[in-house]
C-alpha positions in Angstrom: 53.7 27.0 11.1 55.2 24.2 13.2 54.1 26.1 16.3 50.5 26.2 15.0 50.6 22.5 14.2 51.9 21.7 17.6 49.3 23.8 19.5 46.3 23.3 17.3 46.7 19.9 15.7 48.6 17.8 18.3 47.4 19.4 21.5 44.1 20.9 20.3 42.9 17.8 18.6 43.9 15.3 21.3 40.7 13.4 20.7 42.0 12.3 17.3 45.6 11.3 18.5 45.3 10.8 22.3 48.7 9.2 22.8 50.6 11.8 20.8 48.7 14.6 22.5 49.5 13.1 25.9 53.2 13.1 25.0 52.9 16.7 24.0 51.1 17.8 27.2 53.8 16.1 29.3 56.5 17.8 27.3 55.0 21.2 27.9 54.9 21.0 31.6 57.3 23.4 33.4 60.6 21.6 34.2 60.0 18.8 31.7 63.4 17.6 30.4 64.3 18.6 26.8 63.4 16.2 24.1 60.6 14.7 26.2 58.2 14.7 23.2 60.8 13.4 20.8 61.9 10.6 23.1 58.3 9.6 24.0 57.2 9.4 20.4 60.2 7.4 19.3 59.5 4.9 22.2 55.9 4.4 20.9 55.9 5.8 17.4 52.9 6.2 15.1 52.7 7.3 11.5 51.2 10.6 12.5 53.6 11.4 15.3 56.7 10.5 13.3 55.6 12.9 10.5 55.2 15.6 13.1 58.8 15.1 14.2 59.9 15.4 10.6 58.2 18.7 10.3 59.8 20.0 13.5 63.3 18.8 12.7 63.5 19.5 9.0 62.2 23.1 9.0 64.6 23.9 11.8 61.9 24.4 14.5 63.6 22.2 17.1 61.3 20.9 19.7 63.7 21.2 22.6 64.3 24.9 21.8 61.0 26.3 20.9 58.1 24.1 21.7 58.9 21.4 24.3 61.2 23.0 26.8 60.6 26.7 26.0 63.7 28.9 25.9 65.0 27.9 29.3 67.6 25.5 30.5 66.9 21.9 31.5 69.3 21.9 34.4 70.3 24.4 37.1 74.1 24.7 37.0 74.1 28.2 35.7 73.4 31.1 38.1 73.4 34.9 37.9 74.5 37.8 40.1 71.2 38.0 41.9 71.3 34.3 42.8 74.9 34.6 44.1 74.0 37.6 46.2 71.0 35.7 47.6 73.4 32.8 48.4 75.6 35.2 50.4 72.7 36.7 52.3 71.2 33.3 53.1 74.4 32.0 54.6 74.6 35.3 56.6 71.1 34.6 58.0 69.9 37.6 56.1 67.5 36.2 53.6 65.8 33.2 52.1 67.6 30.5 50.2 68.1 31.2 46.5 66.2 29.1 44.0 67.2 25.5 43.5 69.3 25.5 46.6 68.0 22.8 49.0 70.6 23.2 51.7 70.7 24.4 55.3 72.3 27.6 56.2 75.4 25.8 57.5 76.0 23.9 54.3 79.6 24.3 53.1 79.9 26.6 50.1 82.6 28.7 48.5 82.9 31.3 45.7 85.9 31.3 43.3 87.2 34.0 41.0 89.3 32.1 38.6 92.0 33.6 36.3 95.5 32.9 35.3 98.1 34.4 37.6 98.2 36.0 40.9 94.8 37.7 40.8 95.1 41.1 39.1 91.4 41.4 38.5 90.6 39.9 41.9 92.8 42.5 43.6 90.8 45.3 42.0 87.5 44.1 43.4 85.6 40.8 43.8 82.4 39.3 45.1 82.5 39.3 48.9 84.0 36.2 50.4 85.3 35.0 47.0 88.7 33.3 46.8 91.1 33.6 43.9 91.8 30.4 42.0 94.8 30.5 39.7 94.1 28.4 36.6 97.6 26.9 36.9 96.5 25.0 39.9 94.4 22.6 37.7 97.0 22.3 34.9 99.8 19.8 34.5 103.3 21.0 34.1 103.9 23.3 31.2 104.2 23.4 28.3 101.4 20.8 28.0 98.9 22.4 30.4 96.7 19.3 30.4 94.0 18.4 32.8 95.6 16.8 36.0 94.8 13.3 37.2 91.8 12.8 39.5 94.1 12.4 42.5 96.0 15.6 41.8 92.9 17.6 41.1 91.2 16.4 44.3 94.3 17.2 46.3 94.3 20.8 44.9 90.5 21.0 45.5 91.0 20.0 49.2 93.7 22.6 49.7 91.4 25.2 48.1 88.6 24.4 50.6 86.5 22.1 48.4 85.0 18.8 49.5 82.9 16.6 47.4 79.8 18.0 49.2 80.7 21.7 49.0 78.6 23.9 46.8 81.1 25.7 44.6 80.3 28.9 42.6 82.8 29.9 39.9 83.2 33.1 37.9 85.8 34.9 35.8 86.2 37.7 33.4 86.8 35.0 30.8 83.8 32.5 30.5 86.1 29.7 29.2 88.1 29.9 32.5 84.8 29.7 34.4 83.7 26.7 32.3 87.0 24.8 32.7 87.0 25.0 36.5 83.3 24.1 36.6 84.0 21.1 34.3 87.0 19.8 36.3 85.2 20.0 39.6 82.2 18.3 38.1 84.5 15.5 36.7 86.3 14.8 39.9 83.0 14.4 41.8 82.0 17.7 43.4 78.2 17.3 43.7 77.1 20.9 43.2 79.1 23.3 41.0 77.5 26.5 39.7 78.7 28.5 36.7 78.2 32.2 37.6 77.4 33.8 34.2 78.4 37.4 33.7 80.7 37.6 36.7 81.7 41.0 37.9 80.3 42.8 34.9 76.7 41.8 35.9 77.5 42.1 39.6 78.6 45.7 39.2 75.7 46.5 36.9 73.4 45.6 39.8 75.6 47.8 42.1 76.0 45.0 44.5 78.7 45.2 47.3 82.3 44.3 46.5 85.5 43.9 48.5 89.2 44.1 47.9 90.6 42.0 50.8 92.4 38.8 50.0 90.4 35.7 51.2 92.4 32.6 51.9 90.7 29.2 51.6 90.5 26.8 54.6 91.8 23.4 53.5 89.5 20.4 53.9 89.5 16.7 53.1 87.9 16.2 49.7 86.3 12.9 50.7 84.8 10.1 48.7 83.0 10.7 45.4 82.2 9.1 42.1 84.3 10.3 39.2 82.1 11.3 36.3 84.1 9.3 33.7 81.2 9.7 31.2 81.9 13.4 30.6 85.6 13.1 29.7 87.0 11.9 26.3 90.5 10.7 26.7 92.9 10.6 23.7 92.8 6.8 23.8 89.0 6.8 23.5 89.0 9.5 20.8 91.7 7.6 18.8 89.6 4.4 19.1 86.4 6.0 17.9 88.3 7.8 15.1 89.7 4.5 13.9 86.2 3.0 13.9 84.8 5.9 11.9 82.3 6.6 14.8 83.6 10.0 15.9 82.2 13.5 15.5 84.5 16.4 16.5 83.1 19.9 17.2 86.2 22.2 17.0 85.6 25.3 19.1 88.9 27.1 18.3 89.3 30.1 16.0 89.0 29.7 12.3 92.7 30.4 11.9 93.5 27.5 14.3 90.9 25.3 12.6 92.5 25.7 9.1 96.0 25.4 10.4 97.3 29.0 10.0 98.3 29.1 13.6 98.4 26.7 16.6 96.8 29.4 18.7 99.4 29.2 21.4 102.9 30.6 21.6 104.2 27.4 23.1 102.6 24.9 20.7 104.3 24.2 17.3 101.8 21.8 15.6 99.0 23.4 13.5 95.9 21.9 12.0 92.8 20.0 13.0 91.5 16.5 13.4 90.3 15.1 10.0 86.6 15.4 9.6 86.2 17.9 12.4 83.3 20.4 12.1 84.0 24.0 13.1 81.5 24.9 15.8 82.6 28.5 15.8 85.0 30.0 18.3 83.9 29.4 21.9 84.7 32.8 23.2 83.2 35.9 24.9 80.8 37.5 22.4 80.3 34.4 20.3 79.4 31.7 22.7 78.2 34.4 25.2 76.7 37.8 25.1 79.2 40.7 25.4 78.6 41.0 29.1 79.6 37.3 29.6 76.1 36.0 30.2 75.2 32.8 28.3 73.3 32.6 25.1 69.8 31.2 25.4 69.0 27.6 24.4 67.5 28.8 21.1 70.5 31.0 20.4 73.1 28.3 20.9 71.1 25.7 19.0 70.7 28.2 16.1 74.5 28.8 16.2 75.2 25.1 16.1 72.6 24.4 13.4 74.1 27.2 11.2 77.4 25.4 11.4 75.9 21.9 10.8 76.4 20.7 14.3 73.8 17.9 14.7 74.5 16.3 18.1 71.3 14.3 18.5 71.3 12.8 15.0 75.0 11.9 15.4 74.4 10.1 18.7 71.4 8.3 17.2 73.7 7.0 14.5 76.0 5.6 17.2 78.8 8.2 17.1 80.8 9.6 20.0 80.5 13.4 19.9 83.4 15.4 21.4 84.0 19.1 21.9 87.6 20.1 21.2 89.8 23.2 21.5 93.6 23.4 22.3 93.6 22.1 25.9 90.1 22.1 27.3 89.2 25.7 28.2 87.1 26.8 25.3 85.7 23.3 24.7 84.5 23.3 28.3 82.2 26.3 27.6 80.7 24.5 24.6 80.3 21.4 26.7 78.5 23.4 29.3 75.8 24.2 26.8 75.3 20.5 25.9 75.1 19.7 29.6 72.6 22.4 30.3 70.4 21.2 27.4 70.6 17.7 28.8 72.2 16.4 25.6 75.0 14.3 27.0 73.0 11.1 26.5 74.8 8.8 28.9 78.3 9.5 27.8 77.8 9.9 24.1 78.7 13.6 24.3 82.0 14.5 26.0 84.7 17.1 26.4 88.0 16.2 24.9 89.8 18.0 27.6 93.4 17.7 26.3 92.3 18.5 22.8 94.4 19.4 19.8 97.6 19.7 21.8 97.6 16.1 22.9 96.2 14.8 19.7 98.9 16.5 17.6 102.0 16.6 19.8 104.5 14.5 21.8 106.5 16.5 24.4 109.9 15.2 25.5 111.9 16.8 28.2 115.4 17.6 26.9 117.6 19.9 28.9 119.9 20.3 25.9 117.2 21.4 23.6 117.4 25.1 23.1 115.1 25.8 20.1 111.6 27.4 20.3 108.9 27.4 21.1 109.7 25.5 24.3 113.4 25.3 25.2 114.0 22.3 27.4 111.1 20.5 25.8 111.2 19.0 22.4 108.0 18.8 20.4 107.4 16.2 17.8 104.4 15.1 15.9 102.3 12.4 17.6 101.8 10.6 14.3 98.0 10.9 14.5 96.4 12.2 11.4 95.6 15.8 10.9 94.3 18.2 8.2 95.0 21.8 7.2 93.4 24.3 4.9 89.7 24.9 4.2 87.5 21.9 4.4 86.3 20.5 1.1 82.6 21.2 1.9 81.5 24.2 -0.2 78.9 26.8 0.1 77.1 25.3 -2.9 76.9 22.0 -1.1 75.5 23.6 2.0 72.9 25.4 -0.1 72.0 22.2 -1.8 71.6 20.4 1.5 69.3 23.2 2.7 67.2 22.9 -0.4 66.8 19.1 0.1 65.8 19.7 3.8 63.2 22.2 2.7 61.8 19.9 0.1 61.6 17.0 2.7 60.0 19.4 5.2 57.3 20.3 2.7 56.6 16.7 1.9 56.2 15.9 5.6 54.0 18.9 6.1 51.6 17.7 3.4 51.6 14.3 5.1 50.6 15.9 8.4 47.9 17.9 6.7 46.4 14.9 5.0 46.5 12.8 8.1 44.7 15.5 10.1 42.0 16.0 7.4 43.1 19.6 6.7 43.3 18.8 3.0 40.4 16.4 2.8 
């Protein structure tokens, strides 16, 4: 019904509401940023256009997913196996440049297979020219495994052959590993980082060539670059917004971690969640991706979030800071990738809490005389920050009541649109 209203009433009767129709036509052009229609209308609202927004929002037909953007990404950070193969051919003088790749054939580029350890999957087979990147390279000392400082991360990146201007393609058999390396490189200022969805599963499905030889990176100087501070939520920032009551946390861990049945890690003692956090489902293979590791479509991820009452844009409009959280930034980076690809970051209002639950909950103190588990040599004590355990108070009945209210409001707005357009005259 909302699709018909959009096509027939707004666009089709542009003579009646020329400004609103103009906004709609701009929003439907290929490549238009998501929320173009919403943002244009809110900049110059009319009674009719605002009623239209109510219809779209309240009956769940989100404009950025179904009508404005179409079911495609706003940005180009995600690439597939065919794109990566074209990239290799292009730099071997054997084919045209892949889509959205405006560089010469001699432009520096590198492909990484990332996984914890010494490269077991990499040694079986990998994309030609790919270099193995151990996830430990971009972790602080255990048992914290936090994101390193900018200086340390840039030092590692340079040793791994990455400069600020290098195009970096990242893949893994675990999409959260891909997402975390993508995120860290983005944060420290690498200008062009691509998330290769599906990795070797989709590469092999296309029967593309592989290799088994070990490729060593050629160290380079990282160079000057702007740090993307606006995508990182530090614990200090999270604590400040929590104290102000202006924080929304999307927890992407398992349900067992969320309710405090387990910490999720053999080396972390503290269990629970941040008070008020909303469970955004487990950001994992098969939930936040398809079984082959390819990403969900925009409509699929928005539907998943909506089902779990994740309302990023309305929270930001209300002045809240929205953060994605997991244990220490791997799984939350995958959820953050979706917000980035949907162009939902809104100038730093949506961020990744990269050190997550572990830093929020736990203080680590080195103590050579400490011999108890789970981390002999490191004593773990509570950080003193608030936490919650158990199932949230929100009930199924409350959720159903909320849905009923939204449906009632949607019907009222639909009647208003019909009256305004003369359909019920």
